[in-house]
C-alpha positions, 0 to 999 in steps of 0.5 A, spaced: 908 034 971 912 030 976 913 022 976 910 019 982 912 012 981 918 008 978 913 006 972 911 013 971 919 015 971 921 010 966 915 012 961 917 020 962 924 018 960 922 014 954 918 020 952 924 024 953 928 020 949 923 019 943 922 026 943 930 027 942 930 022 937 925 025 933 928 032 933 934 029 930 931 025 925 927 031 923 933 035 922 936 030 918 930 030 913 931 037 913 938 037 911 936 032 905 930 035 902 935 041 900 935 039 892 938 046 890 936 048 883 929 045 881 929 040 875 924 044 871 928 051 872 935 047 870 931 044 863 929 051 861 936 054 862 939 048 858 934 049 853 935 056 852 942 056 852 942 050 846 937 055 842 942 061 844 948 057 841 945 054 835 943 061 833 950 063 834 952 058 830 947 059 824 948 066 823 956 066 824 961 066 818 963 058 818 971 059 820 976 056 825 975 063 830 968 062 830 968 055 832 973 056 837 970 061 840 963 058 840 966 052 843 970 056 849 963 059 851 960 053 851 965 050 855 965 056 860 957 056 861 958 048 862 963 050 867 958 055 871 952 050 871 957 045 874 959 049 879 952 052 881 950 044 881 956 043 886 954 049 890 947 047 891 949 040 894 955 042 899 956 035 902 958 032 895 961 033 888 967 036 886 967 042 891 965 040 898 964 043 905 966 039 911 961 036 915 966 036 921 965 043 924 957 041 924 958 035 928 963 038 933 958 044 934 952 038 935 957 035 940 958 041 944 951 042 944 949 035 946 955 036 952 952 043 954 945 041 954 942 040 961 938 034 963 931 035 963 927 033 970 
C-alpha cells in the first residue's frame, strides 16, 4: 500500500521502525531462552552419580588407593558436569564464546539491508 499524505508516510515509517524493533527484541528473547540442560535432568544425573559413588565406597575395601581413586573419579565427573554446564551457556562462565563476530555480522546485515519503500 502506497502512502499518499505526509501523515500516512509518517505512520508507515513508524510501523516499519516498530517492526524492526520487535524483530530485534524477539531475537534477543530467543537467545536468552536457551537454558542448556533442564534442571530435573541435571538433578537426576547428580542423584545417580551420588548413588554410584556411594555404592563404590560401600563395597570397596577401605584403603588409601581406593580413597584416592574414588576422589579422582569424583573430581573428573564434577569437571565434566561443569564443562557441560559452561558449554550450555556460551556467553558466560569459564569457557566463553566471543559475541563480537555476531555483532559484526549484524552490523554488516544492517548496513546492506535495503531501505524499504
